[in-house]
C-alpha positions, -999 to 999 in steps of 0.1 A, spaced: -481 -647 575 -518 -658 574 -541 -638 600 -576 -654 604 -599 -631 624 -638 -642 633 -641 -658 599 -676 -668 590 -691 -680 558 -727 -690 550 -745 -704 520 -779 -701 509 -798 -735 508 -826 -740 478 -859 -756 488 -848 -790 476 -816 -788 498 -836 -777 528 -861 -807 525 -831 -832 520 -815 -818 551 -848 -817 569 -843 -779 578 -863 -749 578 -832 -726 576 -825 -708 543 -787 -709 548 -760 -729 564 -731 -717 584 -699 -738 567 -674 -718 590 -684 -701 620 -662 -673 638 -629 -690 631 -596 -673 642 -561 -686 637 -526 -672 629 -501 -692 606 -465 -680 608 -437 -681 585 -414 -711 587 -441 -733 602 -467 -759 592 -502 -751 603 -522 -781 601 -559 -778 597 -577 -809 606 -612 -819 604 -636 -846 590 -653 -842 555 -675 -813 554 -661 -796 585 -654 -765 567 -615 -771 558 -620 -766 523 -642 -735 525 -618 -717 548 -588 -725 524 -608 -713 494 -615 -681 514 -576 -674 520 -570 -681 483 -597 -653 474 -619 -683 456 -645 -673 479 -655 -642 499 -662 -643 536 -696 -635 549 -681 -619 579 -646 -614 597 -614 -609 577 -581 -627 564 -549 -612 557 -524 -630 537 -489 -618 533 -501 -584 547 -529 -580 521 -566 -582 527 -581 -613 506 -611 -590 498 -601 -557 493 -565 -567 479 -573 -600 464 -549 -598 433 -520 -591 455 -528 -619 478 -528 -642 443 -491 -630 437 -483 -642 470 -499 -674 474 -500 -710 460 -529 -730 462 -529 -768 457 -558 -793 459 -565 -826 447 -598 -815 428 -581 -791 406 -584 -800 369 -558 -796 342 -559 -789 306 -557 -824 290 -546 -811 257 -514 -795 270 -482 -809 283 -466 -805 318 -442 -780 304 -468 -759 284 -492 -762 316 -463 -749 343 -452 -723 318 -488 -709 313 -490 -701 352 -456 -687 355 -465 -663 327 -498 -653 347 -477 -646 373 -452 -624 350 -422 -647 357 -391 -639 332 -379 -669 311 -346 -670 331 -363 -672 366 -390 -696 350 -361 -719 334 -345 -721 369 -376 -728 390 -389 -753 364 -356 -772 363 -355 -775 402 -392 -783 404 -392 -811 377 -363 -825 390 -376 -828 426 -409 -840 417 -399 -863 385 -416 -846 359 -388 -847 334 -397 -880 322 -432 -872 312 -427 -832 307 -438 -833 270 -466 -860 272 -503 -844 270 -518 -842 304 -547 -864 293 -524 -893 289 -510 -890 325 -518 -909 357 -530 -892 387 -500 -894 405 -484 -875 377 -509 -849 372 -508 -845 411 -470 -837 406 -479 -812 376 -504 -795 398 -478 -790 427 -453 -776 400 -478 -750 387 -490 -738 423 -455 -731 433 -436 -722 400 -438 -685 412 -420 -695 445 -448 -680 465 -441 -669 502 -474 -686 514 -486 -720 504 -518 -740 510 -522 -777 507 -557 -790 507 -556 -826 510 -530 -830 483 -523 -865 490 -556 -883 489 -558 -910 464 -521 -910 456 -497 -939 455 -472 -940 488 -442 -929 465 -460 -897 454 -474 -891 487 -440 -892 503 -427 -868 475 -455 -843 485 -447 -846 522 -410 -839 515 -419 -807 495 -443 -794 521 -414 -798 545 -390 -781 521 -412 -753 521 -409 -750 557 -372 -748 556 -372 -722 529 -395 -697 554 -425 -700 539 -460 -698 554 -475 -733 552 -511 -743 558 -519 -779 553 -552 -795 554 -557 -834 557 -577 -860 573 -548 -887 575 -536 -890 609 -502 -900 599 -494 -870 581 -505 -848 610 -476 -864 633 -452 -858 604 -458 -823 596 -477 -804 620 -460 -774 642 -494 -758 648 -528 -775 646 -564 -765 645 -592 -789 645 -627 -778 628 -658 -795 630 -694 -783 620 -676 -750 610 -662 -743 647 -625 -746 658 -623 -772 688 -584 -768 691 -562 -739 681 -526 -746 696 -494 -762 690 -492 -799 681 -469 -805 712 -498 -791 733 -521 -815 716 -500 -845 726 -499 -833 760 -535 -829 767 -546 -860 747 -572 -880 768 -570 -910 743 -542 -933 734 -537 -924 697 -540 -892 679 -568 -907 658 -589 -918 689 -583 -883 704 -596 -867 671 -627 -887 671 -633 -879 707 -629 -841 703 -655 -844 671 -680 -864 692 -673 -899 679 -669 -928 701 -630 -936 710 
């Protein structure tokens, strides 16, 4: 489970940044008093335009950033006070995380398994399952630097969940990928739900929202505009499509 309680995060602005933004403030609020809960066996979708605060929120969940105020608990542990324990329970996937070009998929996944203290037997069982599911076997021993973007993303997925985490965070994992690879990732997210994991999924692709969402939150300018079930969102829509309703809610024209 993930419990986000009155979470806020601000960043200091340089003089150049203040000039570019025509702002007199010395800081910017990226996440502003955000609260939500993600439950096991459900997919919680965090939806918002670029720059809305999605990635900042998810990086706080993954202990990569510390909140300015508020708190986050992941699998029962505080992300600041018990960060190491959180890291053992969570898998965090983003489409911007770099891989080591000189290593092979097998080597890099083994490296992350070792970081999590997996024994060889358990590692081999998980690797065999994930490599088959994601179709990695055919390039398992090629250097990362020679792989396509889609292949690299598959490797990123495998290393993210090799330790079988109970909480999985997917930050726009299908951006820029081909249709087949994106479909495989969508199926993997569904499989995580079936296994009873806590899943939080960030995207701005409306088709994925319809396919995956149990619970949903919409964030814009760091603030939550909506936080309830996807079914409730559909019932209260004032626009004809999900995309139009999203645009209406964030202040666009629809």
